[in-house]
N, C-alpha and C positions, 0 to 999 in steps of 0.2 A: 424709488428706482425699481425697475422690473427685476424679477428674480431669474437666474439662469440655473436650470435644473438639468445639467448635462453630466452624464456619467460615462466615462471612457469605456467603450466595449473592450472585452478581453482580446478579441481578434485584432482590433485596431492597435492595441498596445504592442502585440507581438509583430504585426506587419510593420509598424513604425520602427521598431528596434532592428528590423532586418533591412527594410528598403531604404530608410534614411541614410544609414552609413554607406550603402552601396552607391546611392546617388551622389553623396558627398565625395566619396573616393573617385568617382568618375569625373566630377567637376574639378576636383583638385588636380587631376592629371591633364586637364585641358591646358593648352598654351595660354598663358596670361598675356593680355595686350601690352604692347610696348610702351604705351603712354597712359596716363591716368584718365579714366573716363567715368561717367556717371550713368549707370544703367537704369532705364525706365522700369523694367520688370522688378529690379531690386527696390526701386522707389515705391512701387505699388505694394510690394510685400511689406515694407516698413510702414506704409500707410495703414495697412490692415492690422499689423501686429503692434506697432508702436505709435499709431496715430493719435491716441488719447494724450500723449505727451508731446506731440508735434515733432517726433523724431524724423519724419520724412522731410520736414522743412530743414532741419539741421543737416541732414544728409545732403541736401541740395544747396547748402551754404546760404540759407535764408534765415535771417534773425527773426522773422515773423513767427517762427516756431515758438518764441518766448511767449506769445499770446496764449498758447495752449496750457502752459504750466500753471498760471494762476487759476485758470478754469478747472484744471485737474485738482489742484490743491483745494479749491472751493468745494469740489465734490467730496474729497476725502474729509474735509472739515465738517461739511454738512452731514455726511454719513456718521461721523463720530458723534456729533451732537444728537442726531436722530437715534443712535443706539443708546446714548445716555438718557434721552427723553423716554425711550421705550422702556428702559429699566425702571425709571422713576414712575412711569405710568403703570407698569406691572406691579410694583410694590404698593403704590397708592391704591390701585384697584383691588388688590388683595385685602388691604385694610378696610376698604369700603365694603366689600362683599362680606367680610367677617363681621363688621359692625351691623350691617343690614340683617344678617342671619341672627346675630345676638338679639337685636331689637325685636325681630319677629318671634323668636323662641321665647324670650323672657316676657314679652308683652302677653303672650298667650298664657304663660304660667301664672303671671301676676293676676291676670283677669280671672282665671279659674280659681286661684286662691282667694281672691276678694269675694267671689260668689259663695265660696264655702265658708267664709269667715263668720257670718251671722249664725249659721248652724252650729259651728264649733263653740261660739260664745254661749249660745243657748244650752248646749250640752254641759258646759262648765257650770252654769247657773242651776240647772236642775239636779245635778249630781249631788249625792250626799257628802257632806263635809267630812274629809279624812278618809273617804273610801278609795278603793283602788280605781274605781270608775272615774272618780273626781281627778285623781292624779293623772290618769291616762288622757282625760279630756284636756286638762291643762297643758300637758306636753304637746298634744296635737295642736292646740291653739297657739302655743308658743312657737312651735315649728312652722306653722302657717304664717304667723306674723313675721318671723325672721325671714322666711322665704320671700314674702312680699317686699320686705325691706331690702334684702339682697338683690332681688330681681330689679327693683327700682334703681338701685345703685349701678347695677350692670347696664341697665337701659340708659342711665345718665352718662356713664362712661362711653358707651357705644355711640350715643348721640354726639358727644364731644369729639370722639374719634371721627365720626362721619362728617361733622362740621369742619374738622381740620384737614382730612384727607380727600374729601369730596372735591373741593376747589383745586387741590393739588393735582388730583387725577385729571380734572378738566384742563388745567393749565399744561400738564405734561402732554395730554392728547393734542392740544393746540400746537405746542412746540414741536411735537413729533411730526405733525402734518406740515408745519412750516418748513422744517429742515428737509423733510422728504421732498417737498415741492422745490426747494432751492437746489437740491442735488439733481433733481430731474431736469429742471430748466438749464442748469449748467451743462448737463450731459447732452441735452438737445442742441445747445449752442455749439458744442464740440462736434456733434454729428453734422450740423449744418456746415461748419468750417471744413470738415473732412470731405463732404460732398463737393464743396467748391474746389478744394485742393485736388480732388480726383480728376476734375476737369482741367485744372491748371498744371497738373504734373508734367505733361510733355514740355510745356514752356519753361518750367522750372529746371527740367533736365537740360534743355538747350542752353539756358542762361548759365547753369553750373559748368557745362562743358566749355563755354566761352571764357568764363573766369579762369578755368583751369589752364586754358591755352595761353592766357596772359601771364600766368604765374611762371616765373623762371627760378623757382626754388631749387637749389642744388641739393641732390641727395647726399645723405651722409655715407661716406665710404671709409673703410678702414685702410690706411696706407700699408704698404708692403712691410715696412719696418715693424709696425705695431703687430701685424699678423705673424711675422716671424718670431717676435718675442712671445706672443701668446702660444704659438706652436711649440716653442722651446720649453715654456713653463708647463704646458699640458698638451702632449702630442695628440690627444683625442678631442681637443677643444673644437676643432673645425670639421670633425668627422660627421658626415650625414648618416642617417639611419641605414641607408642602403649599403654603406661601407662596411657595416658589421656582418652582412649576410654572406656566408661562404658556402652554404649548402641549402637543400630544400627545407630542412628543419628551421634554419634561421629565417628563410623567406616566409615560412608559415607563421613564425612568431611575429615577424614584421607586419604581415597582413592582419593577423589577429589583433595586435596592438593598435594598428591604424583604424581597424573596423570599430572597435569599442571606444576609441578616443572621441569619435563623433557623437557618442551618446551624451557627452557633456553638453553639446549644443542643444540636444533635445531637452535636457534639464532646464536650460535657460528659458526655452519657450514654455515649458510646463509650469515652472515657478512664476514666470511672468503672468501666465493665465490665472494661476491661483491667487496671486496678489490682486489682480484686477477684479476678479469675480468676488473676492472676499471683501475688499475695501471699497470698491465702487458699486457693486451690485448686491452686497450683503448676502452672498451665496457661496460660502466656503464649500469646497469639494470634499468628498470622502475617499478620493482615489489619488490625488496628486502626490501627497507626501509618500504614501506607501509605494506607489509605482516607481518613484525616483529612488528611494533607498534600496528597493529590490534591484533596480537597474544598476546602481552604483556597486552593490554587492557583487553582481555578475561581472561588472567591468573590472573590479579589483582582482577577481579570480582569473579571468581570461587574460588580463594584461600582465600577469606575473612572468610569463615566458618572455614577453617583450622587454620588461624591466631587467630581466637577467641577461638578455642578449646585449642590450645597449648599456649595461652597467649603470643604470639610473637608479638603482636601489640604494638604500642607506648602508654605508660601510665605514668602519673605522680605518682610516688610511694612515694613521700615525706610524704603523709598522709596515703596512703593505705597499704604500706609495713609493718609498725609496728603493724597493727591490728591483733588480733587473728582470727582464721578461722571463727567462727560464726559472728564476727563483719564484716569481709570481705564479708560474705554472705549477711548480711543486707545491706551493701553498694552497692553490686552488684544488690540486689533486688530493691533498690530504683532507681538506675541509669538505670535499665532495662526499665523503663518507657520511657526514652528518646531514648534508643536503639530501642525499637519496633516502636516508632514514626518514627525514621529515616528509619528503615528497611521496614516498611509498605509503607512509601512514596516512597522509592526507588523501591519497587515492583510494585506499581501502575503506577508510571511514566515510568518505564522500559517497562511495558506491553503496555502502550500507544505508546511509541517510537517504539517498535517492530512491533505493528500492523500498525502503520503509514508507517514503512519501507517497508512492503510487500504490502501495499495498492497502492504504486506508480505503475501506469500502464506502465511499460517499456518493455513489451513483452508478458507475460502470463496474459491475462485479466481475466482468470478464478479465479486464486488465488487472484489477485488484487480486483476483484469484491467481493469475499467473505470477504476480509479484510475490504472493504468499507461498507459491510453489504448489498450489492445488491443481493446476492444469499446466500442460506443457506449452512451450513457446509457439510451435506450429499449430497446436490445437487452439490456442488463444487467437492466432491470426485467422483461422478458419471461422471462428465464432464472431469476429468483429464485423460490424456493419458500418456503412458510411454515416449513418445517423449517430453512431457512438462518438464521432468526432465533431459533427457539425451541429447537433442539437444543443441550443443554448441553455436548455433546462437541465442538461446533464453536467454534473460536477463530480468527476472521478478523480480520485487521489486527494492528497492533502490540500486544503484551501485555507485562505486567510480567515481570521475571525471577525473582521469588520464587515461593513455592508457591501463592500466591493466584491468580496469573495473570489479573489484571483487565485487560480491554482498555484501552489507553491512548489510542486514537484519539478517544473522546468528549471527553476532557479537552483534547486539542489543538484540537478543533472549538470548544470553549468559548473558546479564544483568538480565533477568528474572530468569534464572537458578541460578545465583549467589545470587540474592535476596532471592529466596526460600531456598537455602542452609543456608544463613545467618539467616533467620527467624527460620528454624528448629534448628540450633545450639543455637539460643537464647532461644528457648523453652527447649532444653536439659539443658542449663546452669541455667535457671530459676528453673527447677525441682530439680537440684542438690543443689541450694542455699536453696530452701525450706526444703529439707531433712536435710541439715546441720543445719539450724536454729531449726528444730524440734528436732534433736538429741542433739544439744548443743555442738557439737565437729566436 
């Protein structure tokens, strides 16, 4: 299988985190069609992203998508066998190379010792019996004979090892080539099927729409009695997010929560890509996992105000739920003391972390000097150039330690943004509680 050596550029990562949610928010606000339809653009998008599994066929209600699944499984199985064969080949090749080096080294030593053996034997014979020269010659002769014997044993062991692992290495190489060819051919078959489906897709869309028109499935609707019981049990059960917004702070929290919620869709695409390139093309990335856990960290921080507004955070309701609305407001008012202590501490420490992150002198000393307090803010702005922001060779501020080297300071500044949103939402909640207590309902 061919290798995919794609590394996500940093600018593309940030642009995607900004533009994708904006586009998704725009599309979500468009009026949905009154009847169920099958869109051709969506079909082609599924063809490109999930065509290896035949998902475009399933989208258009065609069971021929099942043809893709065994081919895809064959690719995964062949790649697994190829990796196993590659491991066996690597191990066997190491043994073979070690044995060949041993034979080459010991053969030269034995040959040299055998050439010197007659001279050592003659030295023993001519030496005077019982003399120091005699004993030294005998030791040299014994050492040479033992070296020859040991060398021959090592050569014999290496030859046996070579006879055992040489064929194993050849067999593993043949198996690796076979499974690699099998995976490649199955992949080419899928590509051919995808090319055919790319042409047939408009017809598949028309057929799916016709089948949808024939279906008279009744939509599941909640009757009024069930809805009334649900509302009685939980008054907020059918409240939409917009119903929580009473001021600009609430609307800001709603927009922030909606914005970062679409990042979860990005994660689906990225991890799908990672799985495909890892198990189909044997080319795992060095950026997918890091980019996503950094993204989810920012999402967690920014969505805090949204969770507070919609009351979707975890809370022990055994005492809180039975209270009347004014009593709940009093409880929230008292506990807000601990909330603002936490949120204020988070804001201060986040700001310290963020400033420390850009103070690291890893490329752009102007920004780093400002973060360390060596230059003023306006002086720093006057010294900055356009290249300081656009040059891909510049890495200013704290960066990750892996090969992707993504700057980490933007994530830490998102901690500051999340803290500010959380404090603003706390102020909004505090004002609502005070009004509730004042009104008594």
